[in-house]
N, C-alpha and C positions, 0 to 999 in steps of 0.2 A: 188288806186295807193299807196295812203298815207298808206293802209294797208300793202300793198307789201314793201314798202321802211321800214315801221316800223318793221316789222317782219323779214325779208330777210338781209336786208341793213344794219338794225340798226339805221336809220337815222329819227330825231324826224320829226314830221309834221310840225312845226313851221319853222324848218331848211328846210325843204324841198321846202315851199313855200317861203322862203328867209325873214321872218317875223322877226327872230331873229338868232344871230349866234350859235355854239355850245356851247361857253361858257357860254350863258344867263342861268337862273334858269328857271326851269319848273314851269310854272302857273298852278292854279287849273283846268282850262278848258283843257289844253293839256293833264295833268295828265288824266284826266276823259277821253278823247279820246283813250289815250294810255290802259287804263284799260276795256273800252269798245271794243277795237280791239282784246285784248287778251280773253275776254268772248266770243267773237264772233267767234273766232277761235277754241276754246275749245267746243264750241256746233256743231260747222260744223265738228268737228274731232270727236266728239261723233257718230252724227248721221251716219258718213261715217263708222265707227266700227260696228254699229248696223246694217245698210245695209248688210255689210260683213258678218256678223255673222248669219244674217237671211237667207242669198243665199249660203252659204255653204255647200255642200253636209255632211250629216252626216252618220256616221259607224251605218249599220244595225247589229242588233243581231241576232246570229243564234238562230234560233227557232226550237226545236226537236219537231217533231211530232210524 
């Protein structure tokens, strides 16, 4: 749920859990969680695109016989 709130709704994890307000600065742990969330999303998107590329039909060449 924190990933969805972070990525789609742009709500910080600690604000979502009620530990701080919007105006409080981001600490190192929260920053690390945000970076980790972004990296996880990028990796998942790369996996999806590789699956799509792997399973899409390719054009066949016209062979002359």
